[in-house]
C-alpha positions as CSV (number, residue, x, y, z in Angstrom):
1,X,0.0,0.0,0.0
2,X,1.1,3.6,-0.6
3,X,2.7,5.6,2.3
4,X,0.4,7.0,5.0
5,X,0.2,10.8,5.5
6,X,-1.4,12.2,8.6
7,X,-3.7,15.3,8.5
8,X,-2.3,18.2,10.6
9,X,-5.6,18.2,12.6
10,X,-5.0,14.6,13.8
11,X,-2.5,15.6,16.5
12,X,-4.7,18.3,17.9
13,X,-7.7,16.0,17.8
14,X,-5.8,13.4,19.8
15,X,-5.0,16.0,22.4
16,X,-8.6,17.0,22.6
17,X,-9.7,13.3,23.1
18,X,-11.7,13.2,19.8
19,X,-10.2,9.8,18.9
20,X,-10.2,6.5,20.8
21,X,-8.2,4.5,18.3
22,X,-9.0,1.2,20.0
23,X,-12.8,1.6,20.3
24,X,-14.0,4.2,17.7
25,X,-14.9,3.0,14.3
26,X,-12.4,4.1,11.7
27,X,-13.5,4.1,8.1
28,X,-11.7,4.4,4.8
29,X,-13.3,6.2,1.9
30,X,-12.1,6.8,-1.7
31,X,-11.7,10.2,-3.4
32,X,-10.1,11.7,-6.4
33,X,-9.6,15.0,-4.7
34,X,-6.1,15.6,-3.4
35,X,-6.2,15.8,0.4
36,X,-4.6,18.9,1.9
37,X,-2.8,18.0,5.2
38,X,-2.8,21.5,6.6
39,X,-6.4,22.4,6.0
40,X,-8.7,19.4,5.6
41,X,-10.3,18.3,8.9
42,X,-13.5,16.3,8.4
43,X,-15.2,13.7,6.1
44,X,-17.0,15.2,3.1
45,X,-20.0,13.2,1.7
46,X,-20.2,12.8,-2.1
47,X,-20.6,16.0,-4.2
48,X,-21.4,18.2,-1.1
49,X,-18.9,20.9,-2.0
50,X,-17.6,20.7,1.6
51,X,-14.3,22.6,1.7
52,X,-13.1,21.0,4.9
53,X,-12.2,17.6,3.4
54,X,-11.8,15.8,0.1
55,X,-15.2,14.6,-1.4
56,X,-16.1,10.9,-1.2
57,X,-16.5,9.4,-4.7
58,X,-20.0,9.0,-6.2
59,X,-21.6,5.7,-5.2
60,X,-24.8,4.9,-7.0
61,X,-24.8,1.3,-8.1
62,X,-21.1,0.9,-8.0
63,X,-20.5,-1.7,-5.2
64,X,-19.0,1.1,-3.1
65,X,-21.0,2.7,-0.3
66,X,-20.8,6.3,0.7
67,X,-18.7,6.7,3.8
68,X,-16.4,3.9,2.8
69,X,-15.9,0.8,5.0
70,X,-14.9,-0.1,8.6
71,X,-11.3,-1.1,9.2
72,X,-12.2,-3.1,12.3
73,X,-9.3,-1.3,14.0
74,X,-7.4,-1.9,17.2
75,X,-4.7,0.1,18.9
76,X,-1.8,-1.0,21.0
77,X,1.7,0.2,21.8
78,X,1.4,3.1,19.4
79,X,0.3,1.1,16.4
80,X,-3.2,1.3,14.9
81,X,-4.0,-2.0,13.1
82,X,-6.8,-2.5,10.7
83,X,-8.4,-5.2,8.5
84,X,-7.8,-4.8,4.8
85,X,-10.8,-3.7,2.8
86,X,-11.7,-5.1,-0.6
87,X,-14.4,-3.4,-2.9
88,X,-15.8,-5.2,-5.9
89,X,-17.4,-3.0,-8.6
90,X,-20.8,-4.0,-9.8
91,X,-20.8,-1.0,-12.1
92,X,-18.0,1.3,-13.2
93,X,-16.4,2.9,-10.1
94,X,-14.1,5.9,-10.0
95,X,-11.9,7.5,-10.8
96,X,-10.1,7.8,-7.4
97,X,-6.5,8.1,-6.4
98,X,-6.7,8.5,-2.6
99,X,-7.9,6.3,0.3
100,X,-8.8,8.5,3.3
101,X,-9.0,7.3,6.9
102,X,-11.4,9.1,9.3
103,X,-13.2,8.5,12.6
104,X,-16.7,7.5,11.8
105,X,-17.6,7.5,15.5
106,X,-16.7,11.1,16.1
107,X,-19.6,13.6,15.7
108,X,-17.7,15.7,13.1
109,X,-16.2,12.6,11.4
110,X,-12.7,13.9,11.9
111,X,-10.0,13.0,9.4
112,X,-6.9,11.1,10.4
113,X,-4.8,10.5,7.3
114,X,-4.6,9.1,3.7
115,X,-2.8,6.9,1.3
116,X,-2.0,8.2,-2.2
117,X,-1.8,5.9,-5.2
118,X,0.6,6.7,-8.1
119,X,-2.2,7.0,-10.6
120,X,-6.0,7.3,-10.8
121,X,-7.9,4.0,-10.5
122,X,-11.2,3.3,-12.3
123,X,-12.8,-0.2,-11.7
124,X,-14.8,-1.9,-14.4
125,X,-17.6,-4.3,-13.5
126,X,-16.2,-7.3,-11.5
127,X,-12.8,-5.7,-10.8
128,X,-11.7,-5.3,-7.2
129,X,-9.7,-2.8,-5.2
130,X,-8.0,-3.7,-2.0
131,X,-6.6,-1.4,0.7
132,X,-3.7,-3.5,2.0
133,X,-2.6,-2.0,5.3
134,X,0.2,-4.3,6.0
135,X,1.2,-5.0,9.6
136,X,-0.1,-1.6,10.8
137,X,-2.3,1.2,9.3
138,X,-0.2,3.9,11.0
139,X,1.9,4.6,14.1
140,X,1.4,7.4,16.6
141,X,4.7,8.9,17.5
């Protein structure tokens, strides 16, 4: 998987107790809007024009659900671990180039970080896309 980049707001949000990385539901959603580490702060639903976070991709009939998918995360010894997510397209899906991690349990749906892929991805019917987190999604240091 691509390298993980944290949003600037994540450190502040941790200090304000907005994230419990062991019990809150962390989701990953797909977007084709370049995340901006310094200014993006919250999840943006599809086509809302929200300027506080990159818009989720359109979802109608694509096999992908708005809001993304749960990582089934746990947190221990500074490492946040999640279960890989696989989406299978039942209609053309995309394009997208970024997978964004956010706290679905938080009232504002605060952003945590993202993975950037080297090129845009568009899935044809039956194709799959997997977020492969490896041993850990990210480390808090």
